[in-house]
N, C-alpha and C positions, 0 to 999 in steps of 0.2 A: 758448228757456225764460225767457230774459231778458226778451222783448217781451212775456209774458205777466205778468210782475212790474211790469214798467212802466205795463200796460193798453193795449199797443198790440196784444193778441192775447185772444180770448175764451176761455173755458174751454172751449167747445163746441169750437174749432180745435184747443186743445192736445189735447183727448180724440182726435179725428179722427186729428191727426198720429201720437199714439200707438198708435192701433190700427193705421195703415196701415204700421208697422215691420214690416220683414221678421221671421219667427220666428227667426231667428239672431242678431239684433241683441241688443246689450248689455243694453238696456232690457225687451226680451221676457224674454231668458235669466234678467235678475234678478227679474221679474216670476214667473216659473216656478218659480225656487229659493225665492220668498219663499212658497209655498204649503206648507200643513201636509200631513204624509201622507194625512189623510182627504179634503182637498180634491185632492190629486192624484190619490189613487184614484177619488175620484167622476168625475173630469176622464177618467182612463182607461177608467173604465167607460161612461161616458155620451158620449164623444168622437164627434163627428160630422165627419170629417174634409170630406165633401163641403160643409159652411159654412164652412170654413177657406180661408188662402190658400196656394197652393202657387208657389214659384219655377218657371222654366222647367226646372230641374235635378231638381226633385223631379217634375214632369210627365213628362219624360223618363223617369227611373228607373220611375216607375209604368208606363208604356207598354213596356220592356223586361221589369218582372217579368211583365206579363200576357202578352208574347210567349212568354218562358221557361216560365210556367207552361201554356201551349197546346202548347209544343212537348215538354214533358214529359208531358201528357195523351196527344198523338197517339202519341208513342213507347211508351208503356205499354199503351195501345191495338192499337197494332201488333204488338208483340211478345208479347201475352198469348193465352192459350188462347181460340179461339172459344166454348167450352162456360162458361167462368168468368164470373163477374160483370162486368160493365165498370165501372170509376169514372166518377163524376160529373164532366161538362166543369168546369172552374174558372170561377168567377164574377170579372169583373175588378176590381180594385181601385176602390175609391169613390175619386171624385175632386171638388175643389171646384168648386162651380157646375154640377155635372151632378145632384144631387139623388138620392133613393131613390125609385124608380119600379118599379112592376112591369113586368118586362121579357118581351116575348113569348120563349117557350120556344126554345131553339137545337135546330138538328135535331142528331139523335145522329149519331155518325160510325158508318157502318155497316162490317162486316167487309170488304167491296169496296173501301170509300174508304180504310180502314186499310191493306189490303194495297197498294193503288195507290200511297199516299204512303209506305210503307215501300220498295217497289221504286222508287221516285223519288230518295228520300233516298239509298238504299243499293243500287244496282244490283248491287253484286258480292255482296252477301250474299243474293240472292234464290234462293229454292230452287225 
């Protein structure tokens, strides 16, 4: 920061450095805390996580969340009545750099596949 005041750094360079700070840094936290309730609500409503920056930890947590959602979906489908309505397969979490695009529809899980997965996961519970 002193380099900016001495004239050794341009305002553009300072802005780029601030924008590249990690979201959990003291500066970014102070900027978030300075938002008014209206600005904060607007950010919450119109946020686009795929345009933000995530750390490696956040990327890993998103992957774990997706895997957990998939396992939950498979468990529900495998243990549900074949006559009932099947739940919709979960969408993956939006990630930075990926963008929102129309994805090809996923193949739905058939009863045969659900039974196979259930028997593979729980061989003692197969009846």
